[in-house]
GUBAZA-780128 format. One record per residue (C-alpha): residue number from 1; residue in one letter; x, y, z. Coordinates in steps of 0.1 Angstrom, whole numbers, plus 5000, padded with zeros to 4 digits. Last residue first. Example, Ala and Ser with C-alpha at 12.3 -4.5 7.8 and 13.67 -1.06 7.14 Angstrom:
BEGIN
{atom 2, "S", {5137, 4989, 5071}}
{atom 1, "A", {5123, 4955, 5078}}
END
This chain:
BEGIN
{atom 291, "T", {1768, 6843, 1224}}
{atom 290, "R", {1763, 6852, 1190}}
{atom 289, "T", {1729, 6844, 1174}}
{atom 288, "R", {1733, 6822, 1142}}
{atom 287, "P", {1715, 6832, 1111}}
{atom 286, "A", {1683, 6813, 1103}}
{atom 285, "R", {1687, 6789, 1075}}
{atom 284, "H", {1675, 6794, 1039}}
{atom 283, "D", {1701, 6817, 1031}}
{atom 282, "G", {1727, 6788, 1036}}
{atom 281, "R", {1750, 6793, 1007}}
{atom 280, "R", {1739, 6761, 0993}}
{atom 279, "V", {1705, 6770, 0996}}
{atom 278, "M", {1710, 6802, 0976}}
{atom 277, "A", {1730, 6782, 0950}}
{atom 276, "L", {1703, 6758, 0947}}
{atom 275, "L", {1679, 6789, 0940}}
{atom 274, "V", {1700, 6802, 0915}}
{atom 273, "Q", {1706, 6771, 0896}}
{atom 272, "S", {1669, 6765, 0892}}
{atom 271, "T", {1665, 6799, 0878}}
{atom 270, "R", {1689, 6793, 0852}}
{atom 269, "D", {1675, 6759, 0842}}
{atom 268, "W", {1640, 6772, 0846}}
{atom 267, "D", {1641, 6801, 0821}}
{atom 266, "L", {1606, 6798, 0801}}
{atom 265, "V", {1584, 6780, 0827}}
{atom 264, "V", {1600, 6792, 0862}}
{atom 263, "Q", {1615, 6825, 0849}}
{atom 262, "E", {1587, 6833, 0825}}
{atom 261, "W", {1559, 6830, 0852}}
{atom 260, "T", {1578, 6852, 0875}}
{atom 259, "L", {1596, 6842, 0906}}
{atom 258, "R", {1594, 6864, 0939}}
{atom 257, "V", {1621, 6855, 0965}}
{atom 256, "P", {1617, 6869, 1001}}
{atom 255, "I", {1644, 6865, 1028}}
{atom 254, "Y", {1628, 6863, 1060}}
{atom 253, "G", {1641, 6883, 1090}}
{atom 252, "L", {1605, 6900, 1100}}
{atom 251, "E", {1613, 6932, 1085}}
{atom 250, "R", {1626, 6914, 1053}}
{atom 249, "L", {1589, 6899, 1054}}
{atom 248, "R", {1572, 6932, 1059}}
{atom 247, "L", {1592, 6944, 1028}}
{atom 246, "D", {1583, 6917, 1006}}
{atom 245, "R", {1546, 6921, 1015}}
{atom 244, "Q", {1547, 6955, 1006}}
{atom 243, "R", {1563, 6947, 0971}}
{atom 242, "D", {1535, 6923, 0968}}
{atom 241, "R", {1507, 6946, 0975}}
{atom 240, "H", {1523, 6973, 0949}}
{atom 239, "Y", {1522, 6947, 0920}}
{atom 238, "Q", {1488, 6936, 0931}}
{atom 237, "R", {1476, 6972, 0925}}
{atom 236, "T", {1496, 6976, 0895}}
{atom 235, "D", {1480, 6943, 0878}}
{atom 234, "M", {1499, 6939, 0844}}
{atom 233, "H", {1513, 6906, 0852}}
{atom 232, "F", {1526, 6891, 0819}}
{atom 231, "A", {1525, 6854, 0822}}
{atom 230, "V", {1505, 6834, 0846}}
{atom 229, "S", {1510, 6818, 0882}}
{atom 228, "D", {1531, 6842, 0896}}
{atom 227, "C", {1555, 6823, 0922}}
{atom 226, "E", {1563, 6830, 0958}}
{atom 225, "I", {1594, 6817, 0979}}
{atom 224, "V", {1603, 6828, 1012}}
{atom 223, "L", {1636, 6816, 1026}}
{atom 222, "R", {1633, 6817, 1063}}
{atom 221, "E", {1636, 6787, 1079}}
{atom 220, "G", {1640, 6759, 1056}}
{atom 219, "V", {1623, 6769, 1025}}
{atom 218, "V", {1591, 6786, 1031}}
{atom 217, "M", {1565, 6779, 1005}}
{atom 216, "E", {1534, 6800, 0991}}
{atom 215, "V", {1531, 6828, 1015}}
{atom 214, "H", {1497, 6831, 1036}}
{atom 213, "G", {1494, 6863, 1054}}
{atom 212, "V", {1520, 6891, 1063}}
{atom 211, "G", {1515, 6904, 1098}}
{atom 210, "P", {1514, 6869, 1110}}
{atom 209, "I", {1528, 6842, 1086}}
{atom 208, "L", {1507, 6817, 1075}}
{atom 207, "V", {1527, 6789, 1054}}
{atom 206, "Q", {1513, 6777, 1022}}
{atom 205, "P", {1537, 6750, 1015}}
{atom 204, "R", {1565, 6741, 1039}}
{atom 203, "V", {1598, 6730, 1020}}
{atom 202, "A", {1627, 6712, 1036}}
{atom 201, "I", {1653, 6704, 1009}}
{atom 200, "G", {1658, 6667, 1000}}
{atom 199, "R", {1668, 6673, 0965}}
{atom 198, "R", {1634, 6660, 0954}}
{atom 197, "E", {1618, 6685, 0976}}
{atom 196, "L", {1633, 6716, 0960}}
{atom 195, "F", {1624, 6704, 0927}}
{atom 194, "R", {1591, 6699, 0936}}
{atom 193, "R", {1583, 6728, 0954}}
{atom 192, "V", {1593, 6751, 0926}}
{atom 191, "I", {1574, 6730, 0897}}
{atom 190, "T", {1543, 6729, 0918}}
{atom 189, "E", {1542, 6764, 0926}}
{atom 188, "T", {1546, 6773, 0888}}
{atom 187, "G", {1517, 6752, 0881}}
{atom 186, "S", {1497, 6772, 0904}}
{atom 185, "E", {1477, 6773, 0937}}
{atom 184, "A", {1494, 6743, 0951}}
{atom 183, "T", {1477, 6730, 0985}}
{atom 182, "A", {1464, 6698, 0972}}
{atom 181, "S", {1501, 6685, 0974}}
{atom 180, "L", {1513, 6652, 0956}}
{atom 179, "P", {1533, 6623, 0964}}
{atom 178, "F", {1536, 6612, 0937}}
{atom 177, "I", {1547, 6619, 0902}}
{atom 176, "A", {1582, 6598, 0899}}
{atom 175, "A", {1568, 6570, 0917}}
{atom 174, "R", {1537, 6566, 0896}}
{atom 173, "H", {1560, 6564, 0867}}
{atom 172, "R", {1583, 6540, 0881}}
{atom 171, "A", {1551, 6518, 0891}}
{atom 170, "S", {1539, 6518, 0857}}
{atom 169, "L", {1507, 6539, 0850}}
{atom 168, "G", {1474, 6521, 0850}}
{atom 167, "A", {1464, 6529, 0885}}
{atom 166, "A", {1471, 6567, 0877}}
{atom 165, "V", {1434, 6575, 0870}}
{atom 164, "G", {1423, 6556, 0902}}
{atom 163, "H", {1450, 6571, 0925}}
{atom 162, "V", {1436, 6606, 0916}}
{atom 161, "E", {1401, 6595, 0919}}
{atom 160, "A", {1410, 6586, 0953}}
{atom 159, "A", {1424, 6619, 0963}}
{atom 158, "T", {1392, 6635, 0951}}
{atom 157, "I", {1386, 6655, 0918}}
{atom 156, "L", {1376, 6689, 0909}}
{atom 155, "R", {1385, 6703, 0942}}
{atom 154, "L", {1402, 6732, 0927}}
{atom 153, "H", {1434, 6722, 0949}}
{atom 152, "L", {1431, 6686, 0934}}
{atom 151, "A", {1425, 6695, 0900}}
{atom 150, "S", {1457, 6718, 0902}}
{atom 149, "E", {1476, 6691, 0919}}
{atom 148, "L", {1468, 6667, 0891}}
{atom 147, "V", {1477, 6689, 0864}}
{atom 146, "I", {1509, 6700, 0878}}
{atom 145, "A", {1519, 6665, 0889}}
{atom 144, "A", {1514, 6653, 0855}}
{atom 143, "G", {1536, 6679, 0842}}
{atom 142, "T", {1564, 6670, 0865}}
{atom 141, "A", {1561, 6633, 0860}}
{atom 140, "D", {1564, 6637, 0822}}
{atom 139, "L", {1531, 6642, 0801}}
{atom 138, "C", {1514, 6621, 0777}}
{atom 137, "R", {1503, 6593, 0797}}
{atom 136, "L", {1491, 6611, 0825}}
{atom 135, "A", {1474, 6639, 0804}}
{atom 134, "H", {1456, 6609, 0786}}
{atom 133, "T", {1438, 6598, 0817}}
{atom 132, "L", {1436, 6635, 0827}}
{atom 131, "A", {1415, 6641, 0796}}
{atom 130, "D", {1393, 6609, 0803}}
{atom 129, "M", {1386, 6621, 0838}}
{atom 128, "L", {1378, 6654, 0829}}
{atom 127, "R", {1353, 6646, 0802}}
{atom 126, "L", {1363, 6652, 0766}}
{atom 125, "I", {1354, 6681, 0747}}
{atom 124, "P", {1322, 6691, 0728}}
{atom 123, "A", {1304, 6665, 0748}}
{atom 122, "D", {1269, 6657, 0731}}
{atom 121, "V", {1278, 6623, 0719}}
{atom 120, "P", {1289, 6615, 0756}}
{atom 119, "W", {1323, 6599, 0755}}
{atom 118, "A", {1331, 6563, 0754}}
{atom 117, "T", {1352, 6553, 0783}}
{atom 116, "P", {1389, 6543, 0778}}
{atom 115, "P", {1393, 6574, 0757}}
{atom 114, "P", {1402, 6572, 0719}}
{atom 113, "D", {1438, 6573, 0714}}
{atom 112, "H", {1456, 6607, 0711}}
{atom 111, "L", {1462, 6628, 0683}}
{atom 110, "L", {1486, 6657, 0687}}
{atom 109, "I", {1480, 6686, 0660}}
{atom 108, "G", {1500, 6714, 0654}}
{atom 107, "Q", {1509, 6708, 0621}}
{atom 106, "G", {1495, 6675, 0614}}
{atom 105, "V", {1491, 6640, 0626}}
{atom 104, "A", {1516, 6642, 0657}}
{atom 103, "R", {1514, 6614, 0681}}
{atom 102, "G", {1497, 6614, 0714}}
{atom 101, "R", {1507, 6588, 0741}}
{atom 100, "D", {1486, 6558, 0750}}
{atom 99, "T", {1496, 6540, 0717}}
{atom 98, "R", {1466, 6522, 0706}}
{atom 97, "R", {1469, 6508, 0670}}
{atom 96, "G", {1446, 6525, 0647}}
{atom 95, "T", {1421, 6554, 0656}}
{atom 94, "R", {1385, 6556, 0661}}
{atom 93, "L", {1364, 6582, 0680}}
{atom 92, "A", {1392, 6607, 0675}}
{atom 91, "A", {1411, 6625, 0703}}
{atom 90, "E", {1428, 6659, 0703}}
{atom 89, "H", {1459, 6677, 0718}}
{atom 88, "S", {1464, 6709, 0700}}
{atom 87, "H", {1500, 6714, 0700}}
{atom 86, "P", {1525, 6742, 0710}}
{atom 85, "S", {1523, 6731, 0746}}
{atom 84, "V", {1528, 6749, 0777}}
{atom 83, "P", {1520, 6730, 0811}}
{atom 82, "T", {1485, 6731, 0826}}
{atom 81, "W", {1466, 6750, 0853}}
{atom 80, "I", {1431, 6733, 0853}}
{atom 79, "G", {1400, 6756, 0845}}
{atom 78, "H", {1382, 6727, 0827}}
{atom 77, "L", {1390, 6744, 0794}}
{atom 76, "R", {1427, 6742, 0804}}
{atom 75, "L", {1422, 6705, 0811}}
{atom 74, "A", {1407, 6701, 0774}}
{atom 73, "S", {1439, 6712, 0759}}
{atom 72, "I", {1458, 6696, 0784}}
{atom 71, "C", {1449, 6660, 0776}}
{atom 70, "T", {1416, 6660, 0755}}
{atom 69, "L", {1398, 6682, 0726}}
{atom 68, "R", {1373, 6664, 0705}}
{atom 67, "H", {1376, 6653, 0670}}
{atom 66, "G", {1357, 6654, 0638}}
{atom 65, "R", {1380, 6678, 0622}}
{atom 64, "R", {1354, 6706, 0626}}
{atom 63, "L", {1351, 6695, 0661}}
{atom 62, "A", {1387, 6703, 0669}}
{atom 61, "F", {1386, 6738, 0654}}
{atom 60, "L", {1356, 6745, 0674}}
{atom 59, "A", {1374, 6734, 0705}}
{atom 58, "E", {1404, 6756, 0699}}
{atom 57, "E", {1380, 6785, 0690}}
{atom 56, "P", {1368, 6787, 0724}}
{atom 55, "A", {1329, 6796, 0722}}
{atom 54, "G", {1322, 6832, 0734}}
{atom 53, "A", {1296, 6839, 0710}}
{atom 52, "M", {1274, 6808, 0702}}
{atom 51, "A", {1283, 6779, 0685}}
{atom 50, "Y", {1265, 6751, 0666}}
{atom 49, "W", {1273, 6713, 0658}}
{atom 48, "G", {1254, 6687, 0638}}
{atom 47, "H", {1277, 6688, 0609}}
{atom 46, "A", {1304, 6714, 0618}}
{atom 45, "I", {1307, 6748, 0631}}
{atom 44, "R", {1272, 6764, 0622}}
{atom 43, "R", {1270, 6800, 0640}}
{atom 42, "M", {1248, 6814, 0665}}
{atom 41, "R", {1235, 6848, 0674}}
{atom 40, "G", {1245, 6860, 0641}}
{atom 39, "D", {1211, 6872, 0628}}
{atom 38, "R", {1209, 6846, 0602}}
{atom 37, "L", {1221, 6816, 0623}}
{atom 36, "L", {1195, 6825, 0652}}
{atom 35, "L", {1167, 6830, 0628}}
{atom 34, "E", {1176, 6795, 0612}}
{atom 33, "L", {1176, 6780, 0646}}
{atom 32, "Q", {1143, 6792, 0652}}
{atom 31, "R", {1130, 6775, 0621}}
{atom 30, "K", {1144, 6745, 0626}}
{atom 29, "G", {1135, 6742, 0663}}
{atom 28, "I", {1148, 6753, 0694}}
{atom 27, "G", {1130, 6737, 0721}}
{atom 26, "S", {1156, 6727, 0747}}
{atom 25, "A", {1157, 6692, 0735}}
{atom 24, "T", {1160, 6705, 0700}}
{atom 23, "L", {1189, 6725, 0707}}
{atom 22, "Q", {1206, 6695, 0727}}
{atom 21, "R", {1200, 6674, 0698}}
{atom 20, "R", {1216, 6697, 0672}}
{atom 19, "S", {1246, 6698, 0693}}
{atom 18, "R", {1257, 6729, 0714}}
{atom 17, "I", {1287, 6750, 0720}}
{atom 16, "H", {1288, 6780, 0743}}
{atom 15, "L", {1317, 6762, 0762}}
{atom 14, "E", {1302, 6760, 0798}}
{atom 13, "P", {1327, 6736, 0816}}
{atom 12, "S", {1322, 6699, 0816}}
{atom 11, "R", {1323, 6676, 0845}}
{atom 10, "M", {1309, 6642, 0834}}
{atom 9, "P", {1298, 6622, 0865}}
{atom 8, "V", {1324, 6599, 0880}}
{atom 7, "P", {1333, 6563, 0874}}
{atom 6, "A", {1343, 6546, 0904}}
{atom 5, "A", {1379, 6548, 0911}}
{atom 4, "P", {1404, 6522, 0902}}
{atom 3, "K", {1419, 6501, 0931}}
{atom 2, "S", {1454, 6511, 0938}}
{atom 1, "M", {1483, 6487, 0927}}
END
């Protein structure tokens, strides 16, 4: 079992949410706060909590319930790529019996146990390591790999911290999550690469191809797979650049496959079967030259 990582400083995004104590410490007294509330530059959210324009509504709703966002709801605000969930993942200061996994307590709310370390009073969401701890106990192995690889790629955590936060998991669950890659730029890339690797198919991530640039992954010798990281791409210039890259790849003898977010996240059963069929057909192998 890996040795748990040492405590790390809180890493919290700028959420435009302030506690009364934070406002006082920054020199905003009662009179000035009343003026800010009156002219709409700030609004009262819950007892002792105030928000400015741009504050994420999901964090405000949790504060009104006396909770903090955690798990993938907090990780998303930390900038980490997260799986889709219909729930707001939240934690309360005190709950009953510890379960490690989230449990539904109301429409659209999944309540997790208090974090293993006490959160700061003025933290509007749980800190990164606490949110990761909850996520690893809430998500399946692929979901856990997605958030860990995203955090590694963004350099929000180190490899030692990854093993520390996973130390409390069962050996079986850890084996299902690891190994990880720090090169994955999106969760869709993680899903596709892990699916192929776990079936013994050779995958090279982030390969530099002269005349094209970096591609997300090369399967075998010539099957190039690239994945959209978000839903509903609307960037026309990026669309044309992608097609120019695809044409150049074909010119060089590669077979490019470009997968949308919807194909990986919403229609993965069909997409994965198509990828397997391509491999079984030998599309990833270079054509044999006749002698």
